[in-house]
C-alpha positions in Angstrom: 27.9 13.1 25.9 27.0 13.2 22.2 23.5 14.8 21.9 20.9 12.5 20.4 18.1 13.7 18.3 15.5 12.0 16.1 17.2 8.8 15.0 17.6 5.1 14.6 19.1 2.6 16.9 20.0 -0.8 15.4 21.2 -4.0 17.1 21.8 -6.7 14.6 23.4 -10.1 14.5 25.9 -11.3 12.0 24.5 -12.1 8.6 26.2 -13.0 5.3 27.8 -9.8 3.9 26.2 -8.8 0.6 29.2 -7.0 -0.9 30.1 -3.3 -1.3 27.3 -2.3 -3.6 24.4 -0.1 -2.6 21.3 -1.4 -1.0 18.4 -1.9 -3.5 15.1 -0.2 -2.6 12.9 -1.4 -5.5 12.2 -5.1 -4.8 8.7 -5.8 -3.7 7.0 -8.5 -1.6 3.3 -9.2 -2.0 1.6 -11.2 0.7 -1.5 -13.2 -0.1 -3.5 -16.2 1.1 -4.3 -19.6 -0.3 -8.1 -20.1 -0.2 -9.1 -23.1 1.8 -10.4 -25.0 -1.2 -6.9 -24.7 -2.8 -4.8 -25.9 0.1 -2.4 -28.6 -1.1 -2.8 -32.1 0.4 -1.5 -32.2 3.9 -1.2 -28.5 4.3 -2.0 -26.8 7.6 -2.7 -23.2 8.6 0.5 -21.2 8.4 2.1 -23.2 5.6 3.0 -21.0 2.6 4.1 -20.9 -1.0 6.7 -18.5 -2.5 7.2 -17.4 -6.1 10.0 -15.1 -7.3 8.8 -13.2 -10.3 10.6 -11.0 -12.9 7.7 -10.7 -15.3 3.9 -10.9 -15.1 3.9 -13.8 -17.6 5.3 -16.1 -14.9 1.9 -16.1 -13.3 0.7 -18.1 -16.3 3.8 -20.3 -16.7 4.1 -21.3 -13.0 1.4 -23.9 -11.9 1.8 -22.9 -8.3 0.5 -19.4 -9.1 -3.0 -21.0 -9.2 -2.8 -21.4 -5.4 -2.8 -17.7 -4.9 -5.8 -15.5 -4.2 -7.0 -13.3 -7.0 -6.1 -9.9 -5.3 -2.4 -11.0 -5.0 -2.1 -12.2 -8.6 -3.7 -8.9 -9.9 -1.4 -6.9 -7.7 1.7 -8.7 -9.1 0.5 -7.9 -12.6 0.0 -4.3 -11.7 3.4 -4.2 -10.2 5.1 -5.1 -13.5 2.7 -3.0 -15.6 3.8 0.1 -13.5 7.5 -0.4 -13.9 8.5 -3.0 -11.3 11.3 -5.4 -12.1 11.4 -8.0 -9.3 8.7 -9.2 -7.0 8.4 -12.0 -4.4 4.9 -13.4 -4.1 3.9 -15.2 -0.8 0.7 -17.1 -0.1 0.0 -18.5 3.3 -2.7 -21.0 4.2 -5.2 -19.3 6.4 -8.8 -20.4 7.1 -10.1 -16.9 7.8 -9.0 -13.6 9.3 -10.2 -15.1 12.6 -7.2 -17.4 12.6 -4.9 -14.3 12.8 -7.1 -12.5 15.4 -6.9 -15.5 17.6 -3.2 -16.3 17.2 -0.7 -14.1 15.3 1.8 -17.0 15.6 0.0 -18.7 12.7 2.2 -16.4 10.5 5.4 -17.2 12.3 7.0 -19.4 9.6 6.1 -16.8 7.0 7.6 -14.0 9.0 10.8 -16.0 9.5 11.0 -16.4 5.7 10.5 -12.7 5.1 13.4 -11.9 7.5 15.7 -14.0 5.2 14.6 -12.2 2.0 16.7 -9.1 2.8 16.4 -7.6 -0.6 12.7 -6.9 -0.2 12.2 -3.2 0.6 8.5 -2.7 -0.4 5.7 -4.8 1.0 1.9 -5.0 0.5 -1.0 -7.3 1.3 -3.9 -6.4 -1.1 -6.0 -9.4 -0.1 -6.4 -8.0 3.4 -8.2 -4.9 2.0 -11.1 -7.2 1.2 -11.5 -8.3 4.8 -14.6 -6.8 6.5 -14.8 -3.7 8.8 -17.3 -3.0 11.5 -18.4 -0.1 13.7 -17.7 -0.7 17.4 -20.0 0.6 20.2 -17.6 3.4 20.9 -17.9 4.6 17.3 -14.5 3.4 16.2 -14.0 1.5 13.0 -12.2 -1.9 13.1 -11.0 -4.0 10.3 -10.3 -7.7 10.4 -6.9 -6.8 8.9 -5.9 -4.4 11.8 -3.8 -7.0 13.6 -2.1 -8.0 10.4 -1.1 -4.4 9.6 0.3 -3.9 13.1 2.3 -7.1 12.7 3.7 -6.1 9.3 4.5 -2.5 10.4 6.5 -3.9 13.3 8.2 -6.2 10.9 9.2 -3.4 8.6 10.6 -1.5 11.6 12.6 -4.6 12.5 14.0 -5.0 9.0 14.9 -1.3 8.8 14.8 -1.0 5.0 11.3 -2.1 4.4 8.1 -0.1 3.8 4.4 -1.2 3.9 1.9 0.0 1.3 -1.6 -0.3 2.8 -4.9 -0.2 0.9 -8.0 1.5 2.3 -10.5 -1.2 3.4 -13.2 -2.2 0.9 -16.3 -0.1 1.1 -15.0 2.3 3.8 -15.2 6.0 2.9 -15.5 9.5 4.3 -15.5 10.0 8.1 -15.4 6.2 8.7 -12.2 6.0 6.7 -10.6 8.9 8.6 -11.6 7.3 11.9 -10.0 4.0 10.9 -6.8 5.7 9.8 -6.6 7.7 13.0 -6.9 4.5 15.0 -4.2 2.9 12.9 -1.9 5.8 13.3 -2.2 5.8 17.1 -1.9 2.1 18.0 1.9 1.8 17.9 3.5 5.2 17.1 7.1 4.0 16.8 6.3 1.7 13.9 3.9 4.0 12.0 6.6 5.7 9.8 7.1 2.4 8.1 3.8 2.5 6.3 1.3 4.5 4.2 -2.4 4.2 3.3 -3.7 4.9 -0.2 -7.3 5.6 -1.3 -9.5 5.0 -3.2 -9.6 1.6 -5.0 -9.3 1.6 -8.8 -11.0 -0.1 -11.7 -9.4 -2.8 -13.8 -11.8 -3.7 -16.5 -15.2 -4.0 -14.7 -13.7 -4.9 -11.4 -12.6 -2.7 -8.5 -9.2 -3.6 -7.0 -7.0 -2.3 -4.3 -4.3 0.0 -5.7 -1.3 -1.3 -3.8 0.2 -3.5 -6.6 0.3 -0.5 -9.0 1.8 1.7 -6.2 4.6 -0.8 -5.5 5.4 -0.8 -9.2 5.3 3.0 -9.3 7.6 3.3 -6.3 10.1 1.0 -8.1 9.7 3.0 -11.4 10.3 6.4 -9.7 13.5 5.0 -8.1 14.8 3.6 -11.4 14.0 6.7 -13.4 16.1 8.8 -10.9 18.9 6.3 -10.5 21.3 6.2 -8.7 19.6 8.0 -5.8 16.0 7.4 -6.7 14.8 6.6 -3.1 15.4 10.4 -2.4 12.5 11.2 -4.8 9.0 11.4 -3.5 6.6 8.8 -4.9 4.0 11.5 -5.6 2.7 13.6 -8.5 3.3 10.6 -10.8 0.6 8.7 -12.7 -0.4 5.0 -12.2 -0.6 3.1 -15.5 -2.9 0.3 -16.7 -5.6 1.0 -14.2 -8.9 2.6 -14.7 -11.0 5.3 -13.0 -11.0 5.4 -9.2 -13.9 4.2 -7.2 -14.5 7.7 -5.8 -13.5 10.8 -7.9 -12.0 13.2 -5.5 -11.6 16.9 -6.1 -8.2 18.6 -5.6 -9.6 20.3 -2.5 -10.8 17.0 -1.1 -7.4 15.4 -1.9 -5.6 18.2 0.0 -7.8 17.8 3.0 -7.6 14.0 3.0 -3.8 14.2 2.8 -3.7 16.1 6.1 -5.4 13.1 7.8 -2.6 10.7 6.9 -4.2 9.3 3.8 -2.6 9.4 0.3 -5.3 10.1 -2.2 -5.3 9.1 -5.9 -6.8 11.8 -8.1 -7.8 12.1 -11.8 -5.9 14.9 -13.6 -7.0 15.7 -17.2 -4.3 14.7 -19.6 -2.3 12.7 -17.0 -4.7 10.1 -15.7 -4.7 8.8 -12.1 -2.1 10.7 -10.0 -0.6 9.9 -6.6 -1.4 13.1 -4.7 0.3 12.4 -1.4 3.5 10.9 0.0 2.8 10.8 3.7 3.6 8.0 6.2 1.3 7.1 9.1 3.6 8.7 11.6 2.6 11.9 13.5 6.3 12.7 14.1 7.3 15.7 11.8 10.7 14.2 10.9 9.0 11.0 9.6 6.0 12.7 7.9 7.1 12.0 4.4 7.8 8.6 2.7 11.0 9.6 1.0 12.5 10.9 4.3 11.7 7.7 6.1 13.0 5.5 3.3 16.3 7.5 2.8 17.2 7.1 6.4 16.2 3.5 6.5 18.3 2.8 3.4 21.3 4.6 4.9 21.0 2.7 8.2 20.7 -0.7 6.4 23.7 0.1 4.2 25.9 0.8 7.2 24.7 -2.3 8.9 25.5 -4.5 5.9 28.9 -2.8 5.3 30.2 -3.3 8.8 29.0 -6.7 10.0 32.5 -8.0 9.7 33.4 -6.0 12.8 31.7 -8.5 15.2 34.6 -10.9 14.6 37.3 -8.4 15.5 38.9 -7.3 18.7 36.8 -4.5 20.1 39.5 -1.9 20.6 40.7 1.5 19.4 42.2 0.1 16.2 38.8 -1.4 15.2 37.0 1.9 16.1 39.3 3.9 13.9 38.7 1.6 10.9 35.0 1.6 11.4 34.9 5.4 11.6 37.0 5.7 8.5 35.0 3.2 6.4 31.7 4.7 7.4 32.9 8.2 6.6 34.0 7.0 3.2 30.6 5.4 2.6 28.8 8.6 3.7 31.0 10.6 1.3 29.8 8.4 -1.5 26.2 9.1 -0.6 27.0 12.9 -0.4 28.5 12.7 -3.9 25.4 11.0 -5.2 23.2 13.8 -3.8 21.6 11.8 -1.0 23.2 13.9 1.9 23.0 17.6 2.2 25.9 20.0 2.5 28.0 22.2 0.2 31.0 20.1 0.9 31.8 16.6 2.1 31.5 16.2 5.8 29.6 19.5 6.4 26.3 17.8 7.3 27.4 14.4 8.5 29.9 12.9 11.0 30.9 9.6 12.6 31.9 8.8 16.1 33.3 5.4 17.3 35.5 5.7 20.4 35.7 5.0 24.1 32.7 7.2 24.7 30.4 5.3 22.4 32.0 2.0 23.6 32.3 2.1 27.4 33.6 -0.9 29.2 30.2 -2.4 30.0 29.2 -2.4 26.3 32.5 -4.0 25.3 32.0 -6.7 27.8 28.7 -7.5 26.2 30.4 -8.0 22.9 28.9 -4.9 21.2 30.5 -2.3 19.0 28.7 1.0 19.0 29.0 3.6 16.2 27.1 6.9 16.3 26.4 8.7 13.0 24.8 12.0 12.3 23.5 12.8 8.9 21.2 15.3 7.1 19.6 13.7 4.1 18.5 16.2 1.4 14.9 15.2 2.3 15.1 16.7 5.8 15.7 20.0 7.4 17.5 18.6 10.5 20.2 16.1 11.2 19.2 12.5 12.0 21.1 10.2 14.3 21.9 6.6 13.3 23.2 4.4 16.2 24.8 1.3 14.8 25.3 -1.5 17.4 27.0 -4.6 16.1 26.9 -7.6 18.3 25.6 -11.2 18.7 22.0 -10.4 19.2 19.4 -10.1 16.4 17.3 -7.1 17.1 16.5 -3.8 15.3 14.9 -0.8 17.0 14.1 2.2 14.9 12.1 5.4 15.5 12.0 9.1 15.7 12.9 11.4 18.5 
C-alpha cells in the first residue's frame, strides 16, 4: 500500500472545465446582511443580493449597494484601497443572528450560490464581528456569530481553494478573546486550517471598523506583487493602507505572545504603519499552522481537480490511468518550475500514482477514478498527500494527518 501522511482527499462531481490556466487565489467574497428596514418588497429571510465589483466607485454607481449593511460596504472599499482587484459582495436578508442560531438553512440559497462562484478564494463577513458576545456560566465566551463561522469554515473546506478571514468580536479583548479563539479552534478541528482570526479593530476616520476588508485586499496585493506564485508568500510583515490606528496598541512582545494563541495581531511599527504580525490559521495541526502552507496545498488540489474533470467521461482503465498520471506530472513540473514545489530537480519532491492499486475493482464499479499525489511545497518541511477522486458525487473532504 502507498503510505498516507498529512493530506487532502477530494471527491468532486463534474463541473464545467475552466481551461488550462492556473487557479486564481486573489478574488474575494464579502458576506453581509440587508437590514430589515431595507428589505425589498416581497423579500423573505434567506433572500440575497449579489454585486460583482472591480472598483470601489461601483458602490456609489450601483443603486443596489444601498441595500448592504455599512460594515460590508466599508470592507469592500478597504479591499480595493489595499490592492484588491475583484470582489463579490453578497447581502442576505436576515432578521437577526437568532435566525441563524435557530436554523442554519436560512442561508441555504446563499451557500448554493457561493458554490457556483468557484473563482472566489478569499472570504470574510465583517458584519458578523458586530454581533454580541456573552460569558456563559462555565466561563466560556460565545458570540452570536459562532455558528456562522463554523458554517463558513466547513464551506471553505468543501470548496478546497477558499479561505476565511475572521475579525475579532467587537469589544472582546485580553483573556476573554483568547478564550473565544480557543473554543473556535476546538469545535471542528478538520475545518480550522481554512480560517484565521485578526485583532484588533482599526480606525477609519472617527469610527472603529473590523479589519477583514483591508486584510483581503492585502492578501490579494501580496499575491499580485509576487506573481506568478504569490500564494506561496506569507501574508505577514506587510502594512495595511488607508486605515488608521488600531483600537488597542499592542507591543511587539504582546504580539508574539498573542500569535501563539492562534490570533494574528496587527501592530504599529514606526515608519511603516500598521503591520500584519502573524500568518497563522486556526488549526492546531503543525502541517497546517501557517496560512500560506494551507493555501498552497489548497490551490494545488483545486488545480488538479479542475484539470482532470474530463476523466469522468472516459473508460476507467489502464490507458486512462496512464494519461492522468502523465498530465498531472506535467502540471506538477510547471509548479516546480514556478518555485511552488521543493526539490533541486523536477520530480525529486513529488510523484503521481494512478494504477490498479489506487483503482481497485470496487472503486471502478462505483464509477470513481482515484489518483494519489505526493508533493512538498516550498512552504512545508514534509510531503503532503493529495488524493484526487473523480466521480459522479459532489463532495470534498480536506484535512491534515
